[in-house]
N, C-alpha and C positions, 0 to 999 in steps of 0.2 A: 541470531544476533540482531539482524535488521528488523525482524518483527518486534522484538523487545524494545528496540530503539524507537520505532514508529509509535508504539504504545506509550513508552516512557515520556516521550515528548508531546503526547496528547494529539498526535496526528490521526491515529485510529482509536476508536472507542473499544471497550471490551466486546461489544457485539460485532464490531467490524473486524477485530483481530481473529475471530472465529471464521469469518468469511475469508479473510486473507489466508489463514492456514489451510482451509479447505481448497481454495483456488490454487495454492502452491502445491499441495499434495495430489490433487486431482483436478487439473485445469478444465474449465468449461469449453475451452477452445483448443483443438488439436494442435494448433500452431505453437502453443506455449507449453507443450509437454516436456521439451528439452529443458534441463535445469540450467538456466542462464539468468543473468541479472535482468535482462529484458523480460523474461517470463515472470520473475519476481515483481518487477515493476507493474506488469499487467495484472498480477494477482492483487497488488496494492490498489490499482485504480478500480478494479472490480469491487473491492471492499469499500472504497470511498463513495460508491454510487449512492449509498444510503445517507450521506451527509445532508444536513439541513441546507436548503438552497442558499441561505444567507452566508454559509461558511464553506461551501463545497470548493470554490476556486482557491481559497486560502489553504485548505487541506491538500489539494492537489499540488499547489505550488510548493508547499513545505515538503511534501513527499518527493517531488521532483528534485528540489534543491538538495535534499539529504541523499537520495539514492543515486542521482546522476552527477551532481556537482560536488557532493561531499560537504555541503554547507549545513551546519546544525542550526535549528531554530533557536531564537533568543528567548 
């Protein structure tokens, strides 16, 4: 559900959603193997590393607001 929302709101691109899914299913970091919202947020930040420099902070901020605070982008 959250992956679809991140994609639907344009926070992650089609290429990034693939990274997000891969990181969620098989995390690069052992600390995030447990299925928690924290590990999902980490998978999201891993996928956002490929954002263009001009928009990376905005995408991270939008993801944080949606996943942690429950605020949907406008």
